[in-house]
MIDOTI-449757 format. One record per residue: residue number from 1; residue in three letters; chain; y, z, x of N, C-alpha, C in turn. Coordinates in nm, 2 decimals. Each point is the difference from the previous one (the first is absolute). Example, Ala and Ser with C-alpha at 12.3 -4.5 7.8 and 13.67 -1.06 7.14 Angstrom:
<nodes>
<node k="1" r="ALA" c="A" n_north="-0.57" n_up="0.78" n_east="1.32" ca_north="0.12" ca_up="0.00" ca_east="-0.09" c_north="0.12" c_up="0.00" c_east="0.09"/>
<node k="2" r="SER" c="A" n_north="0.11" n_up="-0.07" n_east="-0.04" ca_north="0.11" ca_up="0.00" ca_east="0.09" c_north="0.11" c_up="0.08" c_east="-0.08"/>
</nodes>
This chain:
<nodes>
<node k="1" r="MET" c="A" n_north="-1.66" n_up="1.82" n_east="0.04" ca_north="0.12" ca_up="-0.08" ca_east="-0.01" c_north="0.12" c_up="0.08" c_east="-0.03"/>
<node k="2" r="LYS" c="A" n_north="0.11" n_up="-0.05" n_east="0.05" ca_north="0.13" ca_up="0.08" ca_east="-0.02" c_north="0.07" c_up="-0.03" c_east="-0.13"/>
<node k="3" r="ILE" c="A" n_north="-0.05" n_up="-0.08" n_east="-0.08" ca_north="0.06" ca_up="-0.04" ca_east="-0.13" c_north="-0.03" c_up="0.10" c_east="-0.11"/>
<node k="4" r="THR" c="A" n_north="0.10" n_up="0.02" n_east="-0.09" ca_north="-0.03" ca_up="0.09" ca_east="-0.11" c_north="-0.09" c_up="-0.07" c_east="-0.10"/>
<node k="5" r="ASN" c="A" n_north="-0.07" n_up="0.07" n_east="-0.08" ca_north="-0.09" ca_up="-0.05" ca_east="-0.10" c_north="0.07" c_up="-0.09" c_east="-0.10"/>
<node k="6" r="GLU" c="A" n_north="0.12" n_up="0.04" n_east="-0.04" ca_north="0.08" ca_up="-0.08" ca_east="-0.09" c_north="0.04" c_up="-0.13" c_east="0.05"/>
<node k="7" r="HIS" c="A" n_north="0.05" n_up="0.00" n_east="0.13" ca_north="0.04" ca_up="-0.13" ca_east="0.06" c_north="-0.12" c_up="-0.09" c_east="0.03"/>
<node k="8" r="TYR" c="A" n_north="-0.11" n_up="0.06" n_east="0.04" ca_north="-0.12" ca_up="-0.08" ca_east="0.02" c_north="-0.05" c_up="-0.07" c_east="-0.13"/>
<node k="9" r="ALA" c="A" n_north="0.00" n_up="0.08" n_east="-0.11" ca_north="-0.04" ca_up="-0.06" ca_east="-0.13" c_north="0.09" c_up="-0.11" c_east="-0.04"/>
<node k="10" r="LYS" c="A" n_north="0.13" n_up="0.01" n_east="0.02" ca_north="0.09" ca_up="-0.11" ca_east="-0.04" c_north="-0.02" c_up="-0.12" c_east="0.09"/>
<node k="11" r="MET" c="A" n_north="-0.02" n_up="0.02" n_east="0.13" ca_north="-0.02" ca_up="-0.11" ca_east="0.09" c_north="-0.13" c_up="-0.07" c_east="-0.04"/>
<node k="12" r="GLU" c="A" n_north="-0.11" n_up="0.08" n_east="-0.03" ca_north="-0.13" ca_up="-0.06" ca_east="-0.03" c_north="0.01" c_up="-0.08" c_east="-0.13"/>
<node k="13" r="ALA" c="A" n_north="0.07" n_up="0.05" n_east="-0.10" ca_north="0.02" ca_up="-0.08" ca_east="-0.13" c_north="0.07" c_up="-0.13" c_east="0.03"/>
<node k="14" r="GLY" c="A" n_north="0.11" n_up="0.01" n_east="0.07" ca_north="0.07" ca_up="-0.13" ca_east="0.03" c_north="-0.08" c_up="-0.10" c_east="0.08"/>
<node k="15" r="CYS" c="A" n_north="-0.07" n_up="0.05" n_east="0.10" ca_north="-0.08" ca_up="-0.09" ca_east="0.08" c_north="-0.12" c_up="-0.06" c_east="-0.08"/>
<node k="16" r="ASN" c="A" n_north="-0.06" n_up="0.09" n_east="-0.08" ca_north="-0.12" ca_up="-0.05" ca_east="-0.08" c_north="0.05" c_up="-0.10" c_east="-0.10"/>
<node k="17" r="ALA" c="A" n_north="0.12" n_up="0.01" n_east="-0.06" ca_north="0.05" ca_up="-0.09" ca_east="-0.09" c_north="0.02" c_up="-0.14" c_east="0.06"/>
<node k="18" r="VAL" c="A" n_north="0.04" n_up="0.00" n_east="0.13" ca_north="0.02" ca_up="-0.13" ca_east="0.07" c_north="-0.14" c_up="-0.06" c_east="0.02"/>
<node k="19" r="LEU" c="A" n_north="-0.09" n_up="0.08" n_east="0.05" ca_north="-0.14" ca_up="-0.06" ca_east="0.02" c_north="-0.07" c_up="-0.04" c_east="-0.13"/>
<node k="20" r="ALA" c="A" n_north="0.03" n_up="0.07" n_east="-0.11" ca_north="-0.06" ca_up="-0.04" ca_east="-0.12" c_north="0.06" c_up="-0.14" c_east="-0.05"/>
<node k="21" r="ALA" c="A" n_north="0.13" n_up="-0.01" n_east="0.02" ca_north="0.06" ca_up="-0.13" ca_east="-0.04" c_north="-0.03" c_up="-0.12" c_east="0.09"/>
<node k="22" r="HIS" c="A" n_north="-0.04" n_up="0.04" n_east="0.13" ca_north="-0.02" ca_up="-0.11" ca_east="0.10" c_north="-0.13" c_up="0.03" c_east="0.07"/>
<node k="23" r="PRO" c="A" n_north="-0.12" n_up="0.00" n_east="-0.07" ca_north="-0.12" ca_up="0.04" ca_east="0.07" c_north="-0.05" c_up="-0.09" c_east="0.11"/>
<node k="24" r="GLU" c="A" n_north="0.07" n_up="-0.12" n_east="0.01" ca_north="-0.04" ca_up="-0.09" ca_east="0.11" c_north="0.07" c_up="0.03" c_east="0.13"/>
<node k="25" r="LEU" c="A" n_north="0.10" n_up="0.09" n_east="0.00" ca_north="0.07" ca_up="0.03" ca_east="0.13" c_north="-0.09" c_up="0.04" c_east="0.11"/>
<node k="26" r="PRO" c="A" n_north="-0.08" n_up="0.10" n_east="-0.02" ca_north="-0.08" ca_up="0.05" ca_east="0.12" c_north="-0.09" c_up="-0.11" c_east="0.06"/>
<node k="27" r="GLU" c="A" n_north="-0.06" n_up="-0.08" n_east="-0.08" ca_north="-0.08" ca_up="-0.11" ca_east="0.05" c_north="0.09" c_up="-0.11" c_east="0.07"/>
<node k="28" r="GLN" c="A" n_north="0.11" n_up="-0.03" n_east="-0.05" ca_north="0.09" ca_up="-0.09" ca_east="0.07" c_north="0.05" c_up="0.05" c_east="0.13"/>
<node k="29" r="TYR" c="A" n_north="0.03" n_up="0.13" n_east="0.01" ca_north="0.04" ca_up="0.06" ca_east="0.13" c_north="-0.12" c_up="0.00" c_east="0.09"/>
<node k="30" r="ARG" c="A" n_north="-0.12" n_up="0.03" n_east="-0.04" ca_north="-0.12" ca_up="0.00" ca_east="0.08" c_north="-0.02" c_up="-0.14" c_east="0.06"/>
<node k="31" r="ALA" c="A" n_north="0.01" n_up="-0.10" n_east="-0.09" ca_north="-0.03" ca_up="-0.14" ca_east="0.04" c_north="0.11" c_up="-0.05" c_east="0.10"/>
<node k="32" r="ALA" c="A" n_north="0.12" n_up="0.05" n_east="-0.01" ca_north="0.11" ca_up="-0.04" ca_east="0.09" c_north="0.00" c_up="0.08" c_east="0.13"/>
<node k="33" r="GLY" c="A" n_north="-0.10" n_up="0.10" n_east="0.01" ca_north="-0.01" ca_up="0.08" ca_east="0.12" c_north="0.11" c_up="0.11" c_east="0.01"/>
<node k="34" r="LEU" c="A" n_north="0.06" n_up="0.03" n_east="-0.11" ca_north="0.11" ca_up="0.10" ca_east="0.00" c_north="-0.07" c_up="0.14" c_east="-0.01"/>
<node k="35" r="SER" c="A" n_north="0.07" n_up="0.10" n_east="0.05" ca_north="-0.05" ca_up="0.14" ca_east="0.01" c_north="0.01" c_up="0.07" c_east="-0.13"/>
<node k="36" r="ASP" c="A" n_north="-0.08" n_up="0.11" n_east="-0.01" ca_north="0.02" ca_up="0.09" ca_east="-0.11" c_north="0.14" c_up="0.06" c_east="0.00"/>
<node k="37" r="MET" c="A" n_north="0.05" n_up="0.03" n_east="0.11" ca_north="0.14" ca_up="0.06" ca_east="0.01" c_north="0.10" c_up="-0.09" c_east="-0.06"/>
<node k="38" r="ARG" c="A" n_north="-0.01" n_up="-0.13" n_east="0.02" ca_north="0.09" ca_up="-0.10" ca_east="-0.06" c_north="-0.02" c_up="-0.01" c_east="-0.15"/>
<node k="39" r="LEU" c="A" n_north="-0.13" n_up="0.00" n_east="-0.04" ca_north="-0.03" ca_up="0.00" ca_east="-0.15" c_north="0.06" c_up="0.13" c_east="-0.06"/>
<node k="40" r="ASN" c="A" n_north="-0.02" n_up="0.11" n_east="0.06" ca_north="0.05" ca_up="0.13" ca_east="-0.06" c_north="0.15" c_up="0.00" c_east="-0.02"/>
<node k="41" r="TRP" c="A" n_north="0.07" n_up="-0.04" n_east="0.11" ca_north="0.15" ca_up="0.01" ca_east="-0.01" c_north="0.05" c_up="-0.11" c_east="-0.09"/>
<node k="42" r="ASP" c="A" n_north="-0.06" n_up="-0.12" n_east="-0.01" ca_north="0.04" ca_up="-0.10" ca_east="-0.09" c_north="-0.02" c_up="0.04" c_east="-0.14"/>
<node k="43" r="VAL" c="A" n_north="-0.11" n_up="0.07" n_east="-0.03" ca_north="-0.03" ca_up="0.05" ca_east="-0.14" c_north="0.11" c_up="0.10" c_east="-0.03"/>
<node k="44" r="LEU" c="A" n_north="0.03" n_up="0.09" n_east="0.09" ca_north="0.10" ca_up="0.10" ca_east="-0.03" c_north="0.14" c_up="-0.07" c_east="-0.02"/>
<node k="45" r="ARG" c="A" n_north="0.03" n_up="-0.10" n_east="0.08" ca_north="0.12" ca_up="-0.08" ca_east="-0.02" c_north="0.01" c_up="-0.06" c_east="-0.14"/>
<node k="46" r="ALA" c="A" n_north="-0.11" n_up="-0.05" n_east="-0.05" ca_north="-0.01" ca_up="-0.06" ca_east="-0.13" c_north="-0.01" c_up="0.10" c_east="-0.12"/>
<node k="47" r="ALA" c="A" n_north="-0.03" n_up="0.12" n_east="0.03" ca_north="-0.01" ca_up="0.11" ca_east="-0.10" c_north="0.13" c_up="0.04" c_east="-0.06"/>
<node k="48" r="THR" c="A" n_north="-0.01" n_up="0.05" n_east="-0.13" ca_north="0.11" ca_up="0.06" ca_east="-0.06" c_north="-0.04" c_up="0.15" c_east="-0.03"/>
<node k="49" r="ILE" c="A" n_north="0.08" n_up="0.09" n_east="0.05" ca_north="-0.03" ca_up="0.14" ca_east="-0.02" c_north="0.12" c_up="0.07" c_east="-0.06"/>
<node k="50" r="ASP" c="A" n_north="-0.02" n_up="0.06" n_east="-0.12" ca_north="0.11" ca_up="0.07" ca_east="-0.07" c_north="0.11" c_up="-0.11" c_east="-0.03"/>
<node k="51" r="ASP" c="A" n_north="-0.04" n_up="-0.12" n_east="-0.04" ca_north="0.10" ca_up="-0.10" ca_east="-0.03" c_north="0.08" c_up="-0.05" c_east="0.12"/>
<node k="52" r="THR" c="A" n_north="-0.05" n_up="0.03" n_east="0.12" ca_north="0.07" ca_up="-0.04" ca_east="0.12" c_north="-0.09" c_up="-0.08" c_east="0.09"/>
<node k="53" r="PRO" c="A" n_north="0.05" n_up="-0.10" n_east="0.06" ca_north="-0.09" ca_up="-0.07" ca_east="0.10" c_north="-0.05" c_up="0.10" c_east="0.10"/>
<node k="54" r="GLY" c="A" n_north="-0.12" n_up="-0.03" n_east="0.05" ca_north="-0.08" ca_up="0.09" ca_east="0.09" c_north="0.08" c_up="0.05" c_east="0.12"/>
<node k="55" r="ILE" c="A" n_north="0.06" n_up="-0.09" n_east="0.08" ca_north="0.06" ca_up="0.04" ca_east="0.12" c_north="0.13" c_up="0.09" c_east="-0.02"/>
<node k="56" r="PRO" c="A" n_north="0.09" n_up="-0.04" n_east="-0.09" ca_north="0.11" ca_up="0.09" ca_east="-0.03" c_north="-0.05" c_up="0.14" c_east="-0.05"/>
<node k="57" r="TRP" c="A" n_north="-0.11" n_up="0.00" n_east="-0.08" ca_north="-0.06" ca_up="0.13" ca_east="-0.05" c_north="-0.04" c_up="0.08" c_east="0.12"/>
<node k="58" r="ILE" c="A" n_north="-0.07" n_up="-0.06" n_east="0.09" ca_north="-0.05" ca_up="0.06" ca_east="0.12" c_north="0.12" c_up="0.06" c_east="0.08"/>
<node k="59" r="CYS" c="A" n_north="0.10" n_up="-0.08" n_east="0.02" ca_north="0.12" ca_up="0.05" ca_east="0.07" c_north="0.06" c_up="0.12" c_east="-0.06"/>
<node k="60" r="ARG" c="A" n_north="0.01" n_up="0.00" n_east="-0.13" ca_north="0.07" ca_up="0.11" ca_east="-0.07" c_north="-0.09" c_up="0.13" c_east="-0.01"/>
<node k="61" r="ASN" c="A" n_north="-0.13" n_up="-0.02" n_east="-0.01" ca_north="-0.09" ca_up="0.11" ca_east="-0.03" c_north="-0.08" c_up="0.05" c_east="0.12"/>
<node k="62" r="LEU" c="A" n_north="-0.05" n_up="-0.09" n_east="0.08" ca_north="-0.09" ca_up="0.04" ca_east="0.11" c_north="0.06" c_up="0.02" c_east="0.14"/>
<node k="63" r="TYR" c="A" n_north="0.09" n_up="-0.08" n_east="0.03" ca_north="0.05" ca_up="0.01" ca_east="0.14" c_north="0.07" c_up="0.13" c_east="0.03"/>
<node k="64" r="CYS" c="A" n_north="0.03" n_up="0.07" n_east="-0.10" ca_north="0.07" ca_up="0.13" ca_east="0.03" c_north="-0.10" c_up="0.10" c_east="0.05"/>
<node k="65" r="TYR" c="A" n_north="-0.13" n_up="-0.02" n_east="-0.01" ca_north="-0.10" ca_up="0.09" ca_east="0.06" c_north="-0.12" c_up="-0.07" c_east="0.06"/>
<node k="66" r="MET" c="A" n_north="0.00" n_up="-0.13" n_east="0.00" ca_north="-0.11" ca_up="-0.08" ca_east="0.06" c_north="0.05" c_up="-0.11" c_east="0.09"/>
<node k="67" r="ASN" c="A" n_north="-0.09" n_up="-0.06" n_east="0.08" ca_north="0.04" ca_up="-0.12" ca_east="0.08" c_north="-0.10" c_up="-0.11" c_east="-0.04"/>
<node k="68" r="ASP" c="A" n_north="0.01" n_up="-0.12" n_east="0.07" ca_north="-0.08" ca_up="-0.11" ca_east="-0.03" c_north="-0.15" c_up="0.03" c_east="0.02"/>
<node k="69" r="THR" c="A" n_north="-0.03" n_up="0.08" n_east="0.10" ca_north="-0.14" ca_up="0.03" ca_east="0.02" c_north="-0.06" c_up="0.08" c_east="-0.11"/>
<node k="70" r="HIS" c="A" n_north="0.07" n_up="0.09" n_east="-0.06" ca_north="-0.05" ca_up="0.08" ca_east="-0.11" c_north="-0.01" c_up="-0.09" c_east="-0.13"/>
<node k="71" r="ILE" c="A" n_north="0.10" n_up="-0.08" n_east="-0.02" ca_north="-0.01" ca_up="-0.09" ca_east="-0.11" c_north="-0.11" c_up="-0.10" c_east="0.01"/>
<node k="72" r="GLY" c="A" n_north="-0.02" n_up="-0.05" n_east="0.12" ca_north="-0.11" ca_up="-0.10" ca_east="0.03" c_north="-0.14" c_up="0.07" c_east="-0.03"/>
<node k="73" r="THR" c="A" n_north="-0.01" n_up="0.13" n_east="0.04" ca_north="-0.13" ca_up="0.07" ca_east="-0.03" c_north="-0.02" c_up="0.01" c_east="-0.15"/>
<node k="74" r="ALA" c="A" n_north="0.10" n_up="0.03" n_east="-0.07" ca_north="-0.01" ca_up="0.01" ca_east="-0.15" c_north="-0.04" c_up="-0.14" c_east="-0.06"/>
<node k="75" r="LEU" c="A" n_north="0.07" n_up="-0.11" n_east="0.05" ca_north="-0.04" ca_up="-0.13" ca_east="-0.05" c_north="-0.14" c_up="-0.04" c_east="0.04"/>
<node k="76" r="LYS" c="A" n_north="-0.04" n_up="0.03" n_east="0.12" ca_north="-0.14" ca_up="-0.03" ca_east="0.04" c_north="-0.10" c_up="0.07" c_east="-0.09"/>
<node k="77" r="ASN" c="A" n_north="0.03" n_up="0.12" n_east="-0.04" ca_north="-0.09" ca_up="0.08" ca_east="-0.09" c_north="0.01" c_up="-0.06" c_east="-0.14"/>
<node k="78" r="ILE" c="A" n_north="0.11" n_up="-0.04" n_east="-0.05" ca_north="0.02" ca_up="-0.06" ca_east="-0.13" c_north="-0.08" c_up="-0.13" c_east="-0.01"/>
<node k="79" r="ILE" c="A" n_north="0.04" n_up="-0.09" n_east="0.09" ca_north="-0.07" ca_up="-0.14" ca_east="-0.01" c_north="-0.14" c_up="0.01" c_east="0.04"/>
<node k="80" r="GLY" c="A" n_north="-0.04" n_up="0.09" n_east="0.09" ca_north="-0.14" ca_up="0.01" ca_east="0.04" c_north="-0.08" c_up="0.05" c_east="-0.11"/>
<node k="81" r="ASN" c="A" n_north="0.05" n_up="0.09" n_east="-0.09" ca_north="-0.07" ca_up="0.06" ca_east="-0.11" c_north="-0.03" c_up="-0.11" c_east="-0.11"/>
<node k="82" r="THR" c="A" n_north="0.07" n_up="-0.11" n_east="0.00" ca_north="-0.02" ca_up="-0.10" ca_east="-0.10" c_north="-0.12" c_up="-0.09" c_east="0.04"/>
<node k="83" r="GLY" c="A" n_north="-0.04" n_up="0.01" n_east="0.13" ca_north="-0.11" ca_up="-0.09" ca_east="0.05" c_north="0.05" c_up="-0.14" c_east="0.03"/>
<node k="84" r="LEU" c="A" n_north="0.13" n_up="-0.02" n_east="0.00" ca_north="0.06" ca_up="-0.13" ca_east="0.01" c_north="0.06" c_up="-0.02" c_east="0.14"/>
<node k="85" r="SER" c="A" n_north="-0.02" n_up="0.09" n_east="0.09" ca_north="0.05" ca_up="-0.03" ca_east="0.14" c_north="-0.06" c_up="-0.12" c_east="0.06"/>
<node k="86" r="THR" c="A" n_north="0.07" n_up="-0.06" n_east="0.09" ca_north="-0.05" ca_up="-0.12" ca_east="0.06" c_north="-0.13" c_up="0.03" c_east="0.08"/>
<node k="87" r="LYS" c="A" n_north="-0.01" n_up="0.12" n_east="0.06" ca_north="-0.12" ca_up="0.04" ca_east="0.07" c_north="-0.12" c_up="0.01" c_east="-0.10"/>
<node k="88" r="ALA" c="A" n_north="0.02" n_up="0.06" n_east="-0.11" ca_north="-0.10" ca_up="0.02" ca_east="-0.10" c_north="-0.05" c_up="-0.14" c_east="-0.05"/>
<node k="89" r="LEU" c="A" n_north="0.09" n_up="-0.09" n_east="-0.02" ca_north="-0.04" ca_up="-0.14" ca_east="-0.05" c_north="-0.07" c_up="-0.07" c_east="0.11"/>
<node k="90" r="ALA" c="A" n_north="0.04" n_up="0.01" n_east="0.13" ca_north="-0.07" ca_up="-0.06" ca_east="0.11" c_north="-0.14" c_up="0.05" c_east="0.01"/>
<node k="91" r="ALA" c="A" n_north="-0.02" n_up="0.13" n_east="-0.02" ca_north="-0.14" ca_up="0.06" ca_east="0.01" c_north="-0.09" c_up="-0.05" c_east="-0.11"/>
<node k="92" r="GLN" c="A" n_north="0.06" n_up="-0.04" n_east="-0.12" ca_north="-0.09" ca_up="-0.05" ca_east="-0.11" c_north="-0.05" c_up="-0.14" c_east="0.03"/>
<node k="93" r="LYS" c="A" n_north="0.06" n_up="-0.07" n_east="0.09" ca_north="-0.03" ca_up="-0.14" ca_east="0.03" c_north="-0.12" c_up="-0.01" c_east="0.10"/>
</nodes>
């Protein structure tokens, strides 16, 4: 991945906080037929990173050296590691 370890850790903490506060989200997205990509970006949108909402933080810190594809890969890795992706939940059923 093209993201620095520091930025990855901050994104991971912000996203994991959203998922911890709303553990029902992945199942709701799966039941609605929404994709993992949609879940990942919505979790980022809801995250707070360094006391900043997720998207403005991304704009200030990541877009200077990354694009949406790189950010999406980091999000896929972060959410996928929780075992809460919509694909992982569908496989459990």
